[in-house]
C-alpha positions in Angstrom: -41.1 8.4 82.5 -37.9 6.9 81.2 -37.8 3.3 79.9 -34.7 1.1 79.6 -33.9 0.0 76.0 -33.4 -3.6 77.2 -36.8 -3.6 78.7 -38.3 -2.5 75.4 -36.5 -5.2 73.5 -37.5 -7.7 76.2 -33.9 -8.3 76.9 -32.8 -8.7 73.2 -30.1 -6.5 71.6 -31.4 -6.9 68.0 -34.4 -7.9 66.0 -33.5 -11.3 64.5 -33.8 -11.5 60.6 -36.3 -14.0 59.4 -35.2 -16.9 57.1 -36.4 -15.4 53.8 -34.5 -12.2 54.5 -31.3 -14.0 55.1 -31.7 -16.0 51.9 -32.4 -12.8 49.9 -29.3 -11.1 51.3 -27.2 -14.2 50.4 -28.5 -14.2 46.9 -27.8 -10.5 46.5 -24.3 -11.0 47.7 -23.7 -14.0 45.4 -25.1 -12.1 42.4 -22.9 -9.1 43.2 -19.8 -11.4 43.3 -20.7 -13.0 40.0 -21.1 -9.6 38.3 -17.7 -8.5 39.7 -16.0 -11.6 38.4 -17.7 -11.2 35.0 -16.6 -7.6 34.8 -13.1 -8.6 35.8 -12.9 -11.3 33.1 -14.2 -8.9 30.4 -11.7 -6.3 31.6 -8.8 -8.7 31.3 -10.1 -9.8 27.8 -10.3 -6.2 26.5 -6.9 -5.4 27.9 -5.4 -8.5 26.2 -7.2 -7.6 23.0 -5.9 -4.0 23.1 -2.4 -5.3 23.8 -2.5 -7.7 20.8 -4.0 -5.0 18.6 -1.2 -2.5 19.5 1.4 -5.2 19.0 0.2 -6.0 15.5 0.2 -2.3 14.6 3.7 -1.9 15.9 4.9 -4.9 14.0 3.4 -3.4 10.8 4.7 0.1 11.5 8.2 -0.4 13.0 9.8 -2.4 10.1 9.2 0.6 7.8 10.3 3.2 10.3 13.3 1.6 11.9 16.6 1.4 10.0 17.5 -2.1 8.8 19.9 -3.7 11.2 21.9 -5.2 8.3 22.7 -1.6 7.1 24.5 -0.7 10.4 28.0 -1.9 9.4 30.1 1.0 8.1 31.8 0.9 4.7 30.7 -0.4 1.3 28.4 -3.4 0.9 27.0 -5.7 -1.8 23.3 -5.4 -2.2 21.4 -8.7 -2.6 17.9 -9.0 -4.2 16.2 -12.3 -4.2 14.2 -13.4 -7.3 12.5 -16.4 -5.9 9.6 -18.5 -7.1 7.1 -17.9 -9.9 7.3 -14.4 -11.5 3.8 -13.0 -11.5 2.1 -9.8 -10.5 0.9 -11.2 -7.2 4.0 -13.1 -6.0 7.2 -12.3 -4.1 8.9 -12.1 -7.5 6.5 -9.5 -9.0 7.9 -6.6 -11.0 6.7 -4.1 -8.5 8.6 -5.7 -5.6 11.8 -6.5 -7.5 11.9 -3.1 -9.2 11.4 -1.4 -5.9 14.2 -3.4 -4.3 16.5 -2.6 -7.3 15.9 1.1 -7.0 16.6 1.1 -3.2 19.8 -0.9 -3.8 21.2 1.3 -6.6 20.2 4.5 -4.8 22.1 3.6 -1.6 25.4 5.4 -1.7 27.1 2.5 0.2 26.2 0.0 -2.5 29.3 -1.1 -4.4 27.6 -3.7 -6.5 24.3 -5.5 -6.9 23.6 -9.3 -6.9 20.3 -10.7 -8.2 20.1 -14.1 -6.5 17.8 -16.1 -8.8 15.9 -19.3 -8.0 12.9 -19.2 -10.3 11.1 -21.5 -12.9 9.9 -18.4 -14.8 6.5 -16.9 -15.1 4.9 -13.9 -16.8 6.8 -12.5 -19.8 5.3 -9.1 -19.0 6.6 -9.1 -15.4 10.0 -10.5 -16.5 10.2 -7.8 -19.2 9.5 -5.0 -16.8 12.3 -6.2 -14.5 14.8 -6.6 -17.4 14.0 -3.1 -18.7 14.5 -1.6 -15.3 17.8 -3.3 -14.7 19.1 -1.9 -18.0 17.8 1.6 -17.1 19.5 1.5 -13.7 22.8 0.3 -15.3 22.8 3.4 -17.5 21.9 5.7 -14.6 24.5 4.2 -12.2 27.3 3.1 -14.6 29.8 2.6 -11.7 27.6 0.1 -10.0 27.9 -3.4 -11.5 25.0 -5.9 -11.3 25.5 -9.7 -11.4 23.0 -12.6 -11.5 23.8 -15.5 -9.2 21.8 -18.6 -9.9 21.2 -21.0 -7.1 19.0 -24.0 -8.0 17.0 -22.9 -11.0 17.1 -20.0 -13.5 14.6 -21.0 -16.2 12.6 -19.1 -18.8 11.4 -15.9 -17.2 14.1 -16.2 -14.5 16.7 -16.3 -17.3 14.9 -13.4 -19.1 15.8 -11.3 -16.0 19.3 -12.7 -15.6 20.5 -11.7 -19.1 20.2 -8.0 -18.1 23.1 -8.5 -15.6 26.7 -7.8 -16.5 27.6 -11.4 -15.8 25.8 -14.6 -14.8 27.3 -16.9 -12.1 26.0 -20.4 -11.6 26.7 -23.5 -9.6 27.8 -26.5 -11.6 24.5 -28.3 -10.7 22.2 -25.3 -11.4 19.5 -25.6 -14.0 19.7 -22.9 -16.7 17.8 -22.2 -19.9 14.3 -23.1 -21.0 14.1 -20.2 -23.5 10.6 -20.8 -24.7 7.0 -19.9 -24.3 4.0 -22.0 -23.3 0.3 -21.6 -23.0 -1.7 -24.4 -21.5 -5.4 -25.2 -20.8 -8.0 -28.0 -20.8 -10.7 -29.1 -23.1 -13.9 -30.4 -21.6 -16.0 -30.9 -24.8 -15.9 -34.7 -24.7 -16.7 -34.8 -21.0 -19.7 -32.5 -21.5 -21.0 -34.7 -24.2 -20.8 -37.8 -22.0 -22.6 -35.9 -19.2 -25.2 -34.6 -21.6 -24.4 -31.0 -20.8 -25.0 -28.4 -23.5 -22.8 -25.3 -23.7 -24.7 -22.1 -24.3 -22.4 -19.2 -25.1 -23.4 -15.9 -26.7 -20.8 -13.5 -27.9 -20.5 -10.3 -29.8 -17.4 -10.7 -32.0 -16.5 -13.7 -34.1 -13.4 -14.6 -32.0 -14.5 -13.5 -28.6 -14.8 -17.1 -27.3 -11.4 -18.2 -28.6 -9.7 -20.9 -26.6 -12.9 -21.5 -24.6 -12.4 -24.9 -22.8 -16.1 -25.9 -23.2 -16.2 -25.3 -27.0 -14.5 -27.2 -29.8 -11.0 -25.8 -30.7 -11.2 -24.2 -34.2 -8.2 -24.6 -36.6 -8.0 -20.8 -37.0 -7.9 -20.3 -33.2 -4.8 -22.6 -33.1 -3.1 -20.7 -35.9 -3.7 -17.4 -34.2 -2.4 -18.6 -30.8 0.6 -20.2 -32.4 1.5 -16.9 -34.1 1.1 -15.0 -30.8 3.4 -17.5 -29.0 5.9 -17.2 -31.7 6.0 -13.4 -31.4 6.6 -13.6 -27.6 9.2 -16.3 -28.2 10.9 -14.0 -30.7 10.9 -11.2 -28.2 12.5 -13.5 -25.7 15.2 -14.6 -28.1 16.0 -11.0 -29.1 16.3 -10.1 -25.4 18.7 -13.0 -24.7 20.9 -12.1 -27.7 21.0 -8.5 -26.7 22.0 -9.4 -23.1 24.5 -12.1 -23.9 26.0 -10.7 -27.1 29.0 -12.6 -28.5 29.2 -14.8 -25.5 26.2 -16.8 -26.7 26.9 -19.8 -28.9 25.1 -19.8 -32.2 22.7 -22.7 -31.9 19.0 -22.9 -32.5 18.9 -25.6 -29.8 19.5 -23.0 -27.2 16.2 -21.4 -28.1 14.2 -24.6 -28.3 13.1 -24.6 -24.7 15.7 -27.1 -23.5 17.7 -26.5 -20.2 21.2 -27.4 -19.1 23.3 -27.8 -16.0 25.4 -24.8 -14.8 28.6 -26.3 -16.3 27.0 -26.9 -19.7 25.4 -23.4 -19.7 28.8 -21.8 -19.4 30.0 -23.8 -22.5 27.0 -22.6 -24.4 27.5 -19.0 -23.3 24.3 -18.9 -21.3 26.3 -18.2 -18.2 29.8 -16.9 -17.5 31.4 -18.5 -14.5 30.9 -20.7 -11.4 30.3 -18.8 -8.2 28.1 -18.1 -5.2 26.8 -14.8 -3.8 29.5 -14.7 -1.2 32.2 -15.4 -3.8 30.9 -12.7 -6.2 30.7 -10.2 -3.3 34.2 -11.0 -2.0 36.2 -11.7 -5.2 34.4 -9.8 -7.9 32.7 -6.8 -6.3 35.2 -6.4 -3.5 32.6 -5.7 -0.8 32.2 -8.9 1.3 29.3 -7.5 3.5 26.0 -8.6 2.0 22.9 -6.5 2.6 19.5 -7.9 1.6 17.4 -5.2 -0.1 14.6 -7.7 -1.1 11.1 -6.3 -0.5 9.7 -8.8 1.9 6.0 -9.7 2.5 4.5 -7.7 5.3 2.8 -9.3 8.3 -0.7 -9.2 6.9 0.3 -11.0 3.7 2.0 -13.7 5.7 -1.0 -14.0 8.0 -3.4 -14.2 5.1 -1.4 -17.0 3.5 -1.5 -18.9 6.8 -5.2 -18.6 6.9 -5.5 -20.1 3.4 -5.5 -17.1 1.2 -2.3 -18.4 -0.3 -4.1 -21.4 -1.5 -6.7 -19.3 -3.2 -4.1 -17.1 -4.8 -2.3 -20.3 -6.1 -5.5 -21.5 -7.6 -6.1 -18.1 -9.2 -2.6 -18.2 -10.7 -3.3 -21.7 -12.0 -6.4 -20.4 -13.8 -4.4 -17.4 -15.1 -1.8 -19.8 -16.7 -4.7 -21.3 -18.8 -5.3 -18.1 -20.6 -2.0 -16.2 -20.9 1.5 -17.0 -22.4 4.0 -18.0 -19.8 7.8 -18.1 -19.8 8.1 -21.5 -18.1 
């Protein structure tokens, strides 16, 4: 016997879903959509993160691999190296960076002359000495490549220590030049500790191990020793200036007293040679008007770290260093 489907379903085409089934289906569909949206958001996030990561890698890698755009012009050029800011082992004007820049400049076969563009208050006598020695070495190795120091705003102490290695020193009439001296500073907290009722407990092995400790009284013998050390470094500075400037330098003890002068006055004293800017020296003295910057710049990570505050920490660190080491400032 054959039954009609409509008769079995009592005239209905489908079994109607109950209310809880419809609600369950709705919730499943909603949950599925949420998961899809979440997965899409995470996908976008990871794609953006990967893009940013690759961009940073390219920015770090490409400057070292691609040729400098400033080197594209044909013909001879004048190499420029910036000596800017405090001269220390962890600054833009460190010996490592300046020496590396000097070597690249001298080794380039298109370099007709080198300009050290100086704007520095000074800094470490060791770092300044390294740079001075390297300039003299490169001058002997490349006798046909002259090197000139061009002072912008300031060429004091350690900055001048570097400048005297150049064949000539050019200044602006308002530049500040000189400060041939050595300093060593610090603080004494003995009186403050007594007022606060704080007792200093310091154990050493070695009679003079705690010399110049800011929390202990300064002994007369400590001062004598430090004075002798500063005088020795000052003597080294004076000898370097005399060797670099030769007969051009006026015989005057005032020159080595730590004083500084304007550019015009420095020429009269023999501390500098002539007035002139970088472009003037390149065009009129070296004869290669095209300036090419060989300065070793900070990389992206260094700049990024400074923006995050690492530069402040480094500055504080350098401040603490100046309390315990002689400085050409």
